[in-house]
C-alpha positions in Angstrom: 33.6 12.7 14.1 31.0 13.2 16.8 28.5 14.8 14.4 28.8 11.7 12.2 27.1 9.5 14.8 23.4 8.9 14.4 21.7 9.9 17.7 18.2 9.9 19.0 16.8 13.5 18.7 15.1 13.1 22.0 17.6 11.5 24.4 20.8 11.7 22.5 21.6 7.9 22.6 23.7 6.6 19.7 21.5 4.5 17.4 22.0 1.4 15.3 18.2 0.8 15.0 15.2 3.0 15.6 12.6 5.2 14.0 13.3 7.6 11.1 10.7 10.4 11.4 11.1 12.6 8.3 14.5 13.8 9.2 14.5 13.1 13.0 15.6 9.9 14.7 14.1 8.2 17.8 15.7 5.2 19.5 12.6 3.8 21.2 8.8 4.0 21.3 9.0 6.4 24.3 11.4 8.7 22.4 9.3 8.5 19.3 6.2 9.5 21.2 8.1 12.4 22.9 9.0 13.7 19.4 5.3 13.6 18.6 4.7 15.7 21.7 2.7 12.8 23.1 0.3 12.6 20.2 0.0 8.8 20.1 -2.8 8.8 17.6 -0.8 10.8 15.0 2.3 8.7 15.7 0.4 5.5 15.0 -1.2 7.0 11.9 2.1 8.1 10.4 3.8 4.8 11.2 0.9 2.8 9.7 2.1 4.0 6.3 5.6 2.6 6.8 5.3 0.1 4.0 4.5 2.7 1.4 7.2 3.6 -1.1 7.5 7.3 -0.3 6.8 7.1 3.5 9.2 9.1 5.7 8.2 7.5 9.0 9.3 4.0 9.8 11.4 1.7 12.0 14.7 0.5 10.6 18.2 -0.9 11.3 21.5 0.5 10.1 24.8 -1.2 9.8 26.5 1.1 12.3 25.8 4.1 14.5 27.6 6.3 11.9 26.0 8.1 9.0 27.0 6.6 5.7 
């Protein structure tokens, strides 16, 4: 059951909302930036495309901390 919980890939916190980063999850701006190895410019560039149909980097909310 533990592996069915969505967790931040940086700090391990269970997540009901946060960033989806092309297969990775980040619970906060700080964790998101850490997953980008501190490259804030690249992070902002990727997230600027969040409204595009096929974008794989965006902020979202889920109904629960569990994967569907």
